N, C-alpha and C positions, 0 to 999 in steps of 0.2 A: 434175298434174305438180309444182306448187309445193309441195304437201304432202309429196311423196316427197323432194324436195330438202331441205326443212327437217327432215324426220325423219332423213335420213342425216346432216345436219350436227349435229343434236343427239346422235345416237349417237356420231359421231366426236369430239365435244367431251367427252362423258362418258368415253369410252375414253382420250382424250388426257390427261384430268385425273387418272386413276387409274394413275399410273406407279410409285408407291412400293409395291413388293411385297417383303416381307422373308421369305425362306425360310431353311431351315437350311443355308445354304451355309457353306463353311469360313471365308471371310473375315469374314462377319457374326458367326459364333460366336466366332472368335478375338478380334475387336475389342470384343465386348460381354461377354466373360467367361462365355459360355454353353456351353463345351466340357466334356464329361465326362472326356476324357483326350486327351492329345496324345502319340502314340507315333511316334518317328522310328526306323524300322527296316524290316526285310524279314521277312515271314512265310515261314518255311522249312518248317514242318510244321503241320498242323492235324488234330486228331482230334475225336472227339465231345465230349470234356469238357476239352480243353486246346489251346492254341495256342503254338507256339514261335516267338519273334521274335528275330532277330539284329540287334543295335544296332551 
């Protein structure tokens, strides 16, 4: 029983220490200069080879 409790505590500690996960979310990309493009508008039409955006 003691082994299981210590095992669970070790797993919880490892999971608790790894909280810094950086994904490709909008805020991270904007604050670190990692964006490809920033388009402020609305997509009104989209075809196979072009997209119409109203700004």
